[in-house]
N, C-alpha and C positions, 0 to 999 in steps of 0.2 A: 439584405446582408450577405447571401451566398455570392451575389455578383461582386460586392465589394471585396470579399475574401479572395475571390478568383483574381481580381486586379492586384491585390496586395501580394498574392502568391506569385504571380508573374514576376512582379517587381523584386521580391526577395530571392527567388529561387531560379529564375532564368539566368544562366551564366553570363550573358551579355549585359543584361540590366543590373544585375547584382554587382558586376565589376565597376559600375559607375559610383556606387555608394561608398562611403568611408567605412573602412573595415571596423572602426571602433563602434559604429552605429549598426553595422549589418548583424552582427551576432546577437545584441540585445533586441533588435527589431525581429529577428527569427524567433527568439524566446517568446516575445509578446504575440507574434502570429500564431505559434503552435498552441499557446494557451487559449487565445480567443477561438481559434479553430475548434479545440476540444470542448470549450464552453458551448459553441454554437451547434456541435454535434448532438448534444442533448444527454449524453450518457452521465455526465457528472452531475447534471441537474436532476436526473431521474434517480440517481443514487442518493443525492442530498435529500430528496423528498422521501425516499425510503427510510433514511436514517432519521428524519423528523417523526415518522410514524413509530419507529422503533423506540425513539427517545421518550415519547408520550407513555409507552408501555413499560419502559425499563428504567425511567429515572428514579422513581421512588424506590423500587427494589435495589438499584445500584447504590443509591445513597444510604439505604438502609444497611447494607453490608459494610460500607465504609464508616457509617456512623457507629455501628457496633464496635468496631476497632478502635475508632477515636475515643468512644466513651469509655472503653477499658483503660485507655491511657490518660483519661481526664482532659482531653483536648477537644471534646466534641462541640463546645461552644464556638469554636472557630469555623464551623461549617457554614453557619448563617451569613457571616460577612462575605465569604467567598462566593456563595450562591447569589447574594445580593449584587455583588460586583459584576457577575456574568449577566444578571438580568437588568443591569442599570439602564441600558437603552430604552426599556419599557417605561421609564419616567416614574412618576409617583406610585403606580400601581405595582411596581416591582417588589415593594415591601410587602404587599398583600399576598402576591404570589409565593414569595419566599416563605412567609409565615405559614401559608397553607401547605407547602411542600414539606417544611420542617415538622409541621403538625402531624402530617401523614406518616412521616418517618419515625417520629416519636411514639405514635400510637400503634405501631406494628408490634404484635405480641407473638413471638415465635411459638410459645407454648400452645397457643389457641389455633395456630395453623395447622399442626400436625406434620407428619413426615412428608406427605404429599404436597402440602402447602409450602413447606420449606423448600422442597425440590423445585417446585414451580418458581419460587422466589429467586432461587440461584439461577435456573434456566432463563429467566427474564433478564436478570443482570448480565449473565454471560452472553446472551444473544446480541446484547448491544455491542459488545467488544467484537464478537464474531463477524457483525455487519460491518464494523469499521475495518477489520482485517480483510474481509472479501472485497470491499471498495478499494483499499490500498493495493491489494494484489492485482486487481483489475487495472489500476493505473500502471503498476509496475510490470505488466504483461506476464503475470505468474499465474499459471492454471493449477499448480500443486499447493494446496493449503497445508497448514500444520496438521500433524496426526492429532487425532481426538484426545489421546492421553496428554499430549504436550499442550493442546489448547486449554484444557481444564487447569492444569498446573500454572501455566503462565498467565492465563486470564485471572485466576484467583490472586496471583501475585500483584497484578495491576490493581485489583479491587481492594486489596488489604494493605500491601506495603506502600503503594502509591500514594494514598491519602495520608498515611503516616509520615512520609518523607515531606510532602508538601506542607502539611500543618506544622510539622516540626520545624521547618525552614521559616514559616510565618511567626511561630512562637519565639524562636530565638531572636529573629529580626525585631519583633515587637519588644522583647525584653531589654535588647541592647539599646533601642531607640529611647525607652523609658527610664533607663538607668541614669543616676545622678551625674556620673562621669561624662556620659554622652550629652546630657543637658547643659553641663558647664562648658563643654567644648562648642555646643551649638551657639552659645553666646558670643563666641569669638568668630569674627568674619576673617576669611570667607568660609570657615568650616561650617557655620550655620546654613549658608546658602547651599553648600555641597550636601549636607544632611537633608535639607528640604528637597533637593532634587532626587536623592536616593529614595526617599519616602514616596515621591510621586512616581518614580520610574519603576518601583518595586512590582506593582501590579502588571505593568507592561512586560518586565523582565520574566515573571512567572509565566505569563501566557506564551511568550517566545520559547521558554524552556520546556513548557508542556507540549507545544507543537513540535518542537525539535525532538523530544523523546518519542512522541508518536511516530514521526516519519522514520526515525532510525530503528524503532522496535517492532512496530506492528507489521509491515510487509514481511513475507516469508522469504526474504533474501537479505543479503548483506548490503546495508546502506552506510556509505562512508559518512563521517561526521560533518564534513564541509558542505556536501549538498543537503544534508538534513537541516543544518544550521541556516543555510541560505533560505531554504523553504520555510523554516520556522520564523526567521526574521521578516521575511516578505509577508507571510500570513499574519504575524503579529501586527505589522504596520497596517495591513489592509483591515484587520480586525478593529484597531483603534479608530480609524477613519470611518469604517462602517458603524461603529458604536455612536460616534458623534452625529453622523448623518441620520442614523435611525431615530436617535433621540429627538432631533430636530423634527422628523417626520412625525413621530408620536405626538410631540407637543402641539403641532399645528394640524393634527387630524381630527378636529372637533366634529367634522361631518360624519365620520366613521362612528363616533360615540353616539351621535344623534340617531343614526341609522340602526346600528347593531346593539346599542345599549350595553347591557353587561357582557355581551359576547364580544365586544370590541376588543377587550384586553386579551381574550383567548385567541382572536385572529392575529393580533399583534405578536403574541407569543409564537405562534406557528410560523409567521414570516421571519421572525428574528432567528428562530431555530433553523430555518431553511438557509438564511443568509450565513450564519455561523458554520453550518456543515459545509455549504459551498465554498467558504473561504478555506476551511480546513482541507478539502479535497484539492483545491486550486494550488495550495502550498505544496501539497504532496506531489502534484503533477509537476510543479516547478522543480522539486528536489530530483524527481526521475530524470528530467531533461538535463539538469545540471550534471548529474552522474553519467548520463548516457547522451552525450551531445551528437552521437551519430543518428539520433532519432529526431533531429531538427530537420525533418524533411516535409514536403508538401503534403503528403497523405499519411493519416495515422495508421491505417492498416497496409501492411506491405502486400505487393502483388503476389499471386500464388506462384510458387516455384515450378519451373519446367521439370519434366520427369528426370532428365539427366542431372540437373541440380539437386533434385531431392535424393537421387541415388548417391551422389557425391557426398551430401551432407550426412546421410545415414552411415556410409561407410567410414567417413572421417570421424563421426562421433564414436562409433565403436572402436576405432583405431586409438583415439585419444583416451577413452575410459580404460580400455584394455592395457594401454601402455602405462597408465598411472598405477593400475592394479599390479602389473607384473614388476614395477619398480618400488612397490610399497609406499608410494606417494599419496598425498591427500586426494581423496576421490574429488574430481571436478564437479562444479555445480553447473547449472544452466547458464549462469552469467559467465562463468569461466569459459565454457564452450562457445558462447556467443563471441567473446573477445578473441579467443584463440583462432576461431574460423572466420572472424569478421562477417558474421551473419546476423540477421534480424532475430531478435529473442523469440518472436512468434514462430518463425520457421524452425528454430531449434526445438521449441516446445512441442510443435506438432510432430516433428520426426521422433523426438524422445517418446512421445505417446505412442507412436507406432512400434518403436522398439521394445517399450515396456509391455504393450499389448502382446507381443510374441514372446515375452518373458526373457528377452535378451539383455534387459537392463533392469536393475533393482535400485530403489531409492534407500538412502541411508543418511546418517548425520543427525545432529540435534534438531535441525529444522526440516529434515526429511527431503532436502533438496540436493543432496550429493549423490553421485551415480557410481554404481559398481556394475561389473558384468553379471548378468543374471543367469548365465550359463558358463561353464568351463570353456574358456576360449580354445583349448586343445581339442574339444570335441564339436566345435563349430566350424564347418567348412565354408570357405568363401562363396562357392555357389549358393549354398542354403542361406547364408546371410543375405546375399544379393537378391534371392527370390522373395525373402520375407520383407525386405525393404520395399521391393516393388508391389508386393501384395497389399501393403496399407493395412487399415483396421477393418475394412470391409470386404466380404467375399461376394463375387458376383456370380450368381447362378447362370450356367450357359445352357441353351437348348441344344439338342442334337438335331441340327439341320445342315444343309450344305454349307450355308454361308458361316455359321459358328465354328463348324468343324475346320473349315479352310482357315479362318483367322486363327484358331487355336493352333493349328499346325504350323502356321507361319511364326507364331510367338515361340513355340517350341524349337523351331529351327534357329531363331535368334538366340536362345538361351543355351543351346547345344554347345557352341564354342567355349563358352564359360565353364561348363561342366567338363569338357574334355581337357582344357588347358589347366585348369586350377582345381579340379575335383579332388586332388589329393593334398591341397593346402589348406590348413586350418587358420583361424584368425590369429591364434598365437604365433604360428609359423610366419605369417604375413607381418605382424608387428615386429617379431624378432629379426626378420630378414632386413628390415628398414630402419633398424634402431641400432645406433653404434654403442649405446650404453648396455652393459650387462644387466639382466634382471636381478631383482633382489633375491637374497638366499641362494 
């Protein structure tokens, strides 16, 4: 597999070879390559397996929270058909698993659990969504997660409001389809054929809608609707094909039933959960590449920046953030900085981490991904800013010996001209001197 990927990489990304391919085929082929490359890398597979484990622990608590809200609204009976549809590829045993899960959910007695038990119930349910967010943030190259307070509020909204909206839509659709007027219209062709198609496509549309919502809402960054929709549509199609293929596999896997007996259905459940999570993560990966086509490159991890490039990036980030602050503009996000500087998000995140470590930048905004100066720009001299960027996040202890002292003296001599020429200039002075717009206020 690695050798094949190397040959395909050379064909798609070598300028001379890529020029021979039709342009209409080159871009889709690159999308396919980077997705296969990321799957072969193993990170998506490992995270999918982690989510399978989390699902086993969190499924019943998560359904219990949603079930309690649905029961209060009188639509809790709609939970079983939705769960049965999700487990349909398991074949006839899907009904048995659905009945067991629904039984566990209905038998949960909050009064018996106590405060600690209820807290653990919430934690188990919230941990599921937190794992999904962490996986999506990894795909989107985001190292800054949501704030804890923000996570709790938004996760609870997903667990409570989300099921209500889904089942309300199902209820309204079912009521419309069962009404007398719709029944009479269905007797007239081609309206009957159209209604039949709508009822058949409704589960598929709900899956696409759920995937699209997850791709646009879960990552801790702004995801545009079109990339999220493309990822949701692709993952929905893949989900349907995988469902049919897995159903055929389960139907023909009589040998597994003979070997594993009653454990066979549990084994099939684990495999299907893994396939489902892998499809979800693959769709998210596609949405990322659609929104960030600059990442259609041979290697996923960009090379380490040279020292001069890192210094340029740090000074440029502080200049852009300070300029936005001085003009009263919206604080830039990591994505904004990557686009304005035409830099890889990983490089921007690493430098922002250095600047935040030295308290030169502060995070703000609803998602905690917007940046403000962490120090008054009028009190930060350019030489000090330059030295802190060069220092990174780790300090190296130096021994007092002739070699170390000679090297340190050389570095001091290199930094001395910066201090003598720009020691009296602050970051605010630097930004104002190269900005034709007057600052706000």
